[in-house]
C-alpha positions in Angstrom: 2.3 -38.2 -0.1 -0.9 -36.2 -0.3 -1.1 -32.6 -1.4 -3.9 -30.1 -1.0 -4.8 -26.9 -2.3 -7.4 -24.1 -1.1 -8.0 -20.9 -3.1 -10.3 -18.5 -2.5 -8.3 -15.6 -3.4 -9.6 -12.2 -3.5 -13.2 -11.3 -3.6 -14.6 -10.1 -6.4 -14.1 -6.4 -6.7 -17.1 -3.9 -6.7 -17.0 -1.0 -8.9 -16.8 1.3 -5.9 -13.0 1.6 -5.9 -13.1 2.7 -9.7 -15.7 5.1 -8.8 -13.9 6.5 -6.0 -10.7 6.8 -8.0 -12.8 8.6 -11.0 -14.4 10.9 -9.0 -11.1 12.1 -7.2 -9.2 12.1 -10.7 -12.0 14.9 -12.0 -11.8 17.1 -9.0 -7.9 16.6 -9.1 -7.5 17.8 -12.7 -10.0 20.5 -12.4 -8.3 22.2 -9.4 -4.9 21.7 -10.5 -5.3 24.0 -13.2 -6.5 26.5 -11.2 -3.7 26.3 -8.6 -1.0 26.8 -11.2 -2.6 29.8 -12.3 -3.0 31.3 -9.1 0.6 30.3 -8.3 2.0 32.1 -11.1 -0.1 35.2 -10.3 0.9 35.3 -6.7 4.5 34.4 -7.3 4.0 31.7 -4.3 6.3 28.5 -4.5 3.9 27.0 -1.6 1.0 27.0 -4.2 3.3 26.0 -7.1 4.7 23.1 -5.1 1.0 22.2 -4.1 0.2 22.4 -7.8 3.2 20.4 -8.8 1.9 17.8 -5.9 -1.5 18.2 -7.4 -0.3 16.9 -10.9 1.5 14.0 -9.4 -2.2 13.5 -7.7 -3.7 13.2 -11.1 -1.0 10.8 -12.4 -1.3 8.7 -9.5 -5.2 8.6 -9.5 -4.9 7.8 -13.2 -2.2 5.1 -13.1 -4.5 3.7 -9.8 -7.6 3.6 -11.7 -5.9 2.1 -14.6 -4.4 -0.7 -12.0 -7.6 -1.6 -10.6 -9.2 -2.0 -14.2 -6.1 -4.3 -15.3 -6.1 -6.2 -11.7 -9.7 -7.4 -12.6 -8.3 -9.5 -15.8 -8.6 -13.1 -15.2 -5.8 -15.3 -15.0 -4.1 -16.6 -18.1 -2.0 -19.9 -18.4 1.2 -17.8 -18.2 0.0 -15.2 -15.1 -1.7 -17.9 -13.2 -2.3 -15.7 -10.2 -3.9 -13.1 -12.5 -2.8 -9.5 -12.9 -3.4 -8.5 -9.0 0.3 -7.4 -8.9 -0.3 -4.9 -11.4 -1.9 -2.7 -8.4 1.2 -3.3 -6.5 3.4 -1.8 -9.5 1.2 0.8 -9.6 1.6 1.5 -5.7 5.4 1.3 -6.2 5.4 3.9 -9.0 3.2 6.2 -6.9 5.4 6.2 -3.9 8.6 6.7 -6.2 6.6 10.1 -7.6 6.3 11.1 -3.9 9.7 10.9 -3.1 10.8 12.8 -6.6 8.2 15.7 -5.5 9.7 15.9 -2.5 13.2 16.2 -3.4 12.4 18.7 -6.1 10.2 21.0 -3.4 12.7 20.7 -1.0 15.6 22.1 -3.2 13.5 24.7 -4.5 12.5 26.0 -1.3 16.3 26.3 0.0 16.9 27.8 -3.0 14.5 30.6 -2.2 15.3 30.5 1.2 18.3 32.9 0.1 16.3 35.1 -1.4 12.7 35.0 -0.5 10.8 36.8 -3.3 7.4 38.9 -3.0 4.4 37.0 -2.6 1.1 37.9 -3.0 -0.2 36.8 0.4 -4.2 37.5 -0.2 -4.4 35.6 -3.5 -2.1 32.5 -2.1 -4.4 32.3 0.8 -7.6 32.5 -1.5 -6.3 29.5 -3.9 -5.1 27.7 -1.4 -8.2 27.6 0.7 -10.0 26.6 -2.5 -7.3 23.7 -2.7 -8.1 22.4 1.0 -11.5 22.3 0.0 -11.2 20.2 -3.1 -8.5 17.7 -1.5 -10.8 17.3 1.5 -13.6 16.2 -0.8 -11.0 13.7 -2.4 -9.9 12.5 0.9 -13.8 11.8 2.0 -14.2 10.1 -1.6 -11.1 7.7 -1.0 -11.6 7.0 2.6 -13.9 4.1 2.4 -11.6 2.1 0.3 -8.0 2.6 1.5 -7.9 -0.4 4.0 -8.9 -2.9 1.4 -6.2 -1.9 -1.4 -2.4 -0.6 -1.0 -3.2 0.7 -4.6 -6.2 2.8 -3.4 -4.2 3.8 -0.1 -1.3 5.0 -2.4 -3.8 7.4 -3.9 -5.3 8.4 -0.6 -1.7 9.1 0.7 -0.9 11.6 -2.5 -4.3 13.3 -1.6 -3.5 13.5 2.4 -0.1 15.2 1.8 -1.7 17.7 -0.5 -4.1 18.5 2.0 -1.6 19.2 4.5 0.2 21.2 1.9 -2.7 23.4 1.4 -2.9 23.8 4.9 0.9 24.9 5.1 0.0 27.2 2.3 -3.0 28.7 4.1 -0.6 29.4 7.2 2.3 30.9 5.1 -0.2 33.4 3.2 -1.5 34.4 6.9 1.7 35.2 8.2 2.6 37.1 4.8 -0.3 39.5 5.1 -0.3 39.6 9.0 3.5 40.3 9.4 5.0 40.4 5.5 7.2 37.5 6.5 8.2 36.4 2.7 10.4 33.6 4.5 7.0 31.8 5.4 6.4 30.7 2.0 9.4 28.3 1.4 9.4 27.0 5.0 6.0 26.1 4.3 7.3 24.3 1.2 10.0 22.4 3.2 7.4 21.4 5.7 5.3 20.0 2.7 8.4 18.2 1.2 8.9 16.5 4.5 5.6 15.3 4.7 5.5 14.0 1.2 8.9 12.2 1.9 7.7 10.5 4.9 4.5 9.4 3.1 6.5 8.4 0.0 8.7 6.3 1.9 6.3 4.5 3.9 4.0 3.3 1.2 7.4 2.4 -0.8 8.7 0.2 2.1 5.1 -1.5 1.9 5.1 -2.1 -1.9 8.6 -3.4 -1.8 7.6 -5.6 1.2 4.9 -7.2 -1.2 6.9 -7.5 -4.3 9.8 -9.3 -2.3 7.1 -11.4 -0.9 7.8 -10.8 2.4 5.5 -12.3 5.2 3.1 -9.7 5.8 3.5 -7.6 9.1 0.2 -8.4 11.0 1.4 -11.8 10.7 3.9 -13.7 12.8 5.8 -16.8 10.8 6.6 -18.2 14.2 2.7 -18.3 15.3 1.8 -19.8 12.2 4.1 -22.6 12.8 3.0 -23.4 16.2 -0.5 -23.2 15.2 -0.2 -25.8 12.6 2.0 -28.2 14.5 -0.7 -28.0 17.2 -3.1 -29.3 14.6 -4.2 -33.2 15.6 -2.5 -35.7 13.7 0.6 -33.3 12.2 3.9 -34.4 14.0 6.3 -32.2 11.7 6.5 -28.8 9.5 9.1 -27.5 6.9 9.1 -25.4 3.8 6.4 -22.9 5.7 6.1 -19.5 3.3 3.5 -16.8 3.9 3.4 -13.9 1.3 1.1 -11.2 -0.2 -0.2 -11.5 -3.6 -2.1 -8.3 -3.4 -3.9 -6.2 -0.4 -5.9 -8.7 1.1 -4.8 -11.7 -0.7 -2.6 -13.7 1.5 -1.0 -17.0 0.4 0.6 -19.6 2.7 2.7 -22.7 1.3 4.0 -25.5 3.5 5.0 -29.3 4.0 3.4 -31.1 7.0 4.6 -34.8 8.4 1.5 -36.9 9.5 1.6 -40.2 11.3 -0.7 -42.8 9.9 -4.5 -42.4 10.0 -6.9 -40.6 7.4 -5.2 -37.7 5.9 -8.0 -35.6 4.8 -9.2 -34.7 8.5 -5.8 -33.4 9.3 -5.6 -31.4 6.1 -9.0 -29.7 6.5 -8.3 -29.1 10.4 -5.0 -27.5 9.1 -6.4 -25.3 6.3 -9.4 -24.2 8.9 -6.8 -23.4 11.3 -4.9 -21.0 9.4 -8.0 -19.4 7.7 -9.3 -19.0 11.2 -6.7 -17.6 13.1 -4.9 -15.6 10.5 -7.4 -14.8 7.4 -5.1 -16.8 5.2 -7.5 -18.3 2.6 -5.4 -19.4 0.1 -3.1 -22.4 1.3 -1.3 -25.2 -0.4 -0.1 -28.0 2.0 1.7 -30.9 1.1 1.5 -33.6 3.2 4.3 -36.5 3.7 3.9 -39.9 5.7 6.3 -40.0 8.7 8.7 -43.2 8.5 7.7 -46.0 10.4 10.9 -48.0 11.6 10.4 -51.7 10.5 11.2 -54.2 12.8 14.9 -55.8 12.7 15.3 -59.4 12.7 19.1 -59.7 13.0 19.7 -57.2 15.7 20.7 -58.1 18.8 18.0 -58.2 21.6 18.2 -55.0 23.8 17.1 -54.6 27.4 17.4 -56.7 30.4 
């Protein structure tokens, strides 16, 4: 029996994600205070809802920044995979805060539908417009790294839903100024809550899938099985597992059965197969020799 282990892991992370998160954090914190003041002065729930979500953005960005820093720590004897999963835990927390925020906004908007208060539509529109500018800047800062990290994508989703919230607040302010529709403010808040709920649920589902060590969504286990079995020299495969350590770090383990010959070329071919076809750089493959039936001297002859 032989065993091979290929471990390239994730590439060393540049300082870019940390810089992106730090810049976005400063922008979010600076404008959050202005939006809270504007919401109180204009008596706008949409602005206060947007500010509440901006507060969650600040917390989410700070948590994501902390997770990026911790994830860079090297593996230890106790945590042999290192601290990569910290980013997934941060993503899980960000998703949960998005869902809680959505419920809070929805309940408050529903209450205001019964008795829509007077809202300063002009001030509301001005503040929301400023928020839109800041959110667009944060989206631009975070956009480049969102596909390479679920943690960064969680922060980006926080900002995206806040950007859409600013658009809703501007629309509500315009309706208030043009037609005096006081119900436009809670309606905009309801729409914001639905957007936040959708984003939070998707993020929660992705983070949970990683923590449950599910097969990555872009990989079909049966295709991996067929590809390995197609490698010359491999006649059997069992205990195949594919899972994600963190974004971009997919692992595989399997037991393969080979028949005779040198096992090293077969193992190398299997590793290269899963790497080239599925992007799996971390593979642990255990090799078992196929049983060969021994000739039986006491058995009666067969055939004619």
